[in-house]
KOLVEX-776469 format. One record per residue: x, y, z of N, C-alpha, C, CB in turn; residue in one letter. Coordinates in steps of 0.001 Angstrom, whole numbers, padded with zeros to 6 digits, always signed. Atoms other than C-alpha are relative to their C-alpha. Glycine has a CB too. Layout:
XYZXYZXYZXYZa/...
END
This chain:
+001219+000619+000680+024807+032257-063613-000127-001611+000510+000199+000106-001760x/+000192+001486-000682+025417+028630-062202-000442+000067+001262+001248-000846+000095x/+000257-000114-001414+024990+029794-058769-001525+000405-000118+001020+001119+000826x/+001314-000332+000078+021508+031417-059806-000766-001280-000364-000204+001123-000976x/+000589+001109+000412+020615+028123-061396-000322-000892+001186+000821-000632-000973x/+000107+000998-001245+021399+026061-058412-001035+000515+001092+001508-000163+000750x/+000644-000575-000875+019641+028551-056175-001479-000299-000428+000426+001402+000121x/+001351+000303+000603+016345+028093-058495-000337-001405+000324-000033+000214-001565x/+000262+001600-000408+016701+024384-058114-000273-000346+001246+001079-000848-000240x/+000040+000192-001516+017014+024582-054559-001339+000573+000424+001254+000753+000795x/+001409-000594-000552+013901+026708-054167-001119-000543-000799-000094+001647-000088x/+001096+000765+001041+011823+024491-056691-001066-000487+000844+000627-001358-000884x/+001145+000628-000687+010000+022411-053979-000824+000985+000703+000447-001027+000969x/+000885-001052-000524+009002+025644-052098-000935+000755-000946+000813+000964+000626x/+000711-000664+000969+007798+027188-055203-001281-000825-000461+000934+000292-001138x/+000965+000926+000494+005968+024235-056297-001206-000209+001109+000762-001384-000347x/+000969+000096-001215+004215+023937-052790-000808+001463-000092+000917-000221+001611x/+000993-001041-000090+003145+027514-052938-000898+000120-001321+000729+001338+000290x/+000816-000075+001189+001822+027333-056442-001037-000999-000078+000793-000098-001154x/+000783+001082+000015+000064+024184-055803-001312+000141+000826+000785-001080+000437x/+001176-000249-000902-002376+025573-053069+000045-000746+001209-001260-000308-000645x/+000230+000634-001117-003612+024255-050004-000155-001497+000128-000974+000532+000421x/+000485+001295-000011-003712+020633-049233-000824-000129+001115+001011-000976-000012x/+000708+000467-001005-005868+018596-046898+000710+000317+001476-000198-001462-000290x/-000713-000121-001302-003043+018650-044242+000070+001639+000349+001586-000725-000126x/-000057-001432-000444-002667+022564-044606-001191+000406+000547+000324+000921-001052x/+001256-000430-000718-006397+022970-043943-000346-000444+001383-001059-000382-000751x/+000220+000392-001559-006403+020798-041004+001060+000680+000920+000131-001672+000234x/-000868-000547-000947-003258+022379-039683-000543+001600+000281+001582-000112-000596x/+000390-001557-000125-004835+025857-040279-001244+000032+000949-000409+000741-001564x/+001053+000137-000756-008103+024729-038519+000416-000304+001486-000838-001008-000594x/-000438+000248-001363-006142+023295-035497+000767+001222+000655+000900-001242-000002x/-000675-001235-000489-004200+026586-035182-001125+001022+000498+000924+000665-001203x/+001081-000776-000319-007514+028436-035209-000546-000506+001275-000989+000014-001074x/+000726+000671-001330-008978+025949-032487+001034+000413+001095-000223-001870-000066x/-001057-000446-001239-005738+026629-030435-000079+001378+000370+001540-000207-000365x/+000001-001205-000389-005960+030273-030570-001518+000420+000552+000528+000802-001142x/+001224-000264-000549-009849+030261-029836+000009-000638+001457-001128-000547-000930x/-000113+000542-001283-009120+027860-026766+001089+001011+000883+000510-001611-000158x/-001032-000871-000562-006108+030170-025775-000731+001295+000571+001115+000378-001140x/+000694-001300-000641-008331+033228-025557-000992-000213+000642-000422+000964-000820x/+001009+000300-001034-011182+031466-023848+000740-000194+001238-000874-001238-000324x/-000755+000190-001373-008586+030324-021132+000522+001127+000428+001095-000947-000005x/-000333-001214-000462-007353+033797-020950-001168+000798+000690+000546+000706-001092x/+001255-000655-000432-010952+035084-020453-000369-000609+001307-001165-000162-001047x/+000200+000824-001199-011438+032284-017696+001025+000548+001221+000302-001623-000409x/-000889-000557-000957-008227+033472-015943-000314+001297+000399+001269-000002-000445x/+000422-001398-000323-009376+037244-016210-001187-000264+001011-000471+000911-001396x/+001238-000046-000795-012806+036392-014783+000348-000643+001380-001228-000782-000748x/-000114+000397-001381-011347+034246-011923+000974+001075+000739+000576-001542+000089x/-000673-001051-000788-008852+036990-011049-000689+001005+000540+000886+000582-000660x/+000760-000930-000567-011636+039402-011081-000708-000341+001233-000830+000402-000879x/+000677+000433-000978-013590+037533-008797+000868-000243+001404-000638-001163-000518x/-001055+000109-001220-010444+036772-006393+000020+001425+000485+001631-000549-000447x/-000159-001378-000428-010157+040551-006463-001182+000461+000870+000147+000909-001218x/+001326-000324-000543-013825+041170-005476+000098-000730+001407-001303-000538-000997x/+000077+000678-001390-013288+038612-002549+000924+000765+000769+000381-001583+000044x/-000891-000831-001007-010217+040470-001319-000618+001289+000232+001485+000257-000523x/+000515-001164-000293-011913+043747-001612-001082-000030+000970-000370+000571-001101x/+001119+000051-001020-014905+042649+000304+000669-000335+001305-001158-001097-000364x/-000539+000201-001260-012656+041192+003141+000608+001268+000482+000965-001096-000014x/-000687-001286-000344-010655+044527+003299-001269+000902+000414+000947+000664-001339x/+001073-000789-000613-014107+046272+003669-000533-000425+001145-001001+000152-000782x/+000397+000428-001138-015324+044067+006276+000960+000152+001131-000361-001223-000170x/-001079-000344-000999-012062+044300+008204+000102+001514+000342+001370-000467-000548x/+000148-001822-000348-012032+048309+007787-001147+000168+000803-000282+001107-001440x/+001238-000337-000928-015543+048224+009140+000190-000523+001418-001369-000652-000580x/-000142+000522-001410-014754+046160+012039+001025+000645+000814+000305-001421-000005x/-001007-000731-000543-011676+047960+012832-000579+001422+000460+001139+000100-001021x/+000576-001423-000363-013733+051413+012721-001025-000301+001254-000876+000768-001422x/+001124+000384-001010-016590+049765+014926+000872-000113+001385-000866-001576-000443x/-000832+000194-001173-013692+048809+017456+000396+001278+000487+001187-000835-000262x/-000381-001458-000321-012297+052295+017425-001063+000855+000706+000351+000722-001293x/+001037-000767-000703-015527+053871+017998-000324-000414+001269-001150+000025-000682x/+000169+000599-001240-016110+051577+020827+000872+000527+001149+000214-001368-000170x/-001199-000468-000795-012785+052426+022322-000090+001466+000281+001332-000289-000751x/+000027-001559-000295-013422+056235+021827-001223+000191+000977-000208+000978-001469x/+001131-000194-000848-016937+055960+023480+000360-000282+001350-001129-000805-000394x/-000290+000415-001269-015588+053903+026261+000984+001240+000797+000742-001500-000159x/-000619-001108-000573-012858+056533+026944-000639+001199+000340+000879+000317-000704x/+000830-001116-000196-015316+059386+026704-000728-000203+001251-000915+000223-001137x/+000909+000421-001143-017530+057558+029332+001072+000054+001270-000748-001656-000272x/-001007+000000-001140-014426+057003+031553+000324+001508+000366+001398-000817-000435x/-000274-001440-000378-013523+060850+031339-001127+000502+000488+000466+000874-001073x/+001281-000552-000612-017028+061773+031979-000138-000446+001504-001296-000518-000844x/+000041+000498-001406-017039+059527+035185+001062+000626+000760+000137-001510+000093x/-001152-000523-000645-013699+060804+036213-000499+001491+000238+001412-000162-000916x/+000257-001322-000255-014997+064528+035845-001209-000032+001035-000295+000793-001352x/+001197+000021-000949-018257+063686+037689+000581-000245+001404-001113-001180-000398x/-000410+000203-001337-016334+062233+040574+000850+001073+000572+000677-001221+000093x/-000777-001190-000363-013876+065153+040638-001092+001121+000330+001041+000450-001236x/+001044-000985-000379-017007+067563+040626-000656-000386+001356-001101+000089-001130x/+000703+000308-001473-018645+065608+043636+001004+000073+000947-000708-001464+000174x/-001123-000113-000996-015379+065393+045449-000031+001865+000329+001715-000711-000833x/-000043-001580-000092-015196+069439+044957-001184+000402+000786-000037+000764-001472x/+001200-000389-000566-018821+069807+045892+000202-000418+001583-001287-000726-000782x/+000038+000397-001341-018297+067777+049001+001003+000669+000965+000183-001393+000022x/-000804-000828-000742-015253+069829+049978-000693+001446+000250+001337+000105-000725x/+000712-001362-000171-017197+073038+049406-001132-000083+001032-000619+000505-001394x/+001036+000245-001164-020194+071643+051464+000663-000112+001278-000841-001301-000191x/-000788+000093-001154-017879+070739+054185+000486+001281+000567+001077-000813-000265x/-000513-001637-000189-016173+074218+054083-001203+000752+000486+000561+000802-001529x/+001092-000986-000344-019446+075990+054317-000617-000540+001322-001155+000135-001218x/+000600+000653-001179-020642+073668+057039+000791+000022+001334-000244-001393-000345x/-000845-000144-001115-017597+074075+059151+000178+001372+000577+001227-000494-000338x/
END
């Protein structure tokens, strides 16, 4: 019983505080907490927006790099085709020359 009485006496300041309601300090502390939460939420939104913009920049850079590589590959392919066509034309002309010389001889 003595132990319960001491416990109640020990809890008395907390109970008095709870029963007395909010003080000016509590109100200001609550307002500061709300302001901090709002600022934190806005900072997160700014970070998210910056990250999204950076992602867009990287995506755009990758698109340009890909387009540039595709253009270079297409040019290399066209050059290789032109070289093969020139080689085939030279071979055909050489064969025609041999055939014409063989007919003329």
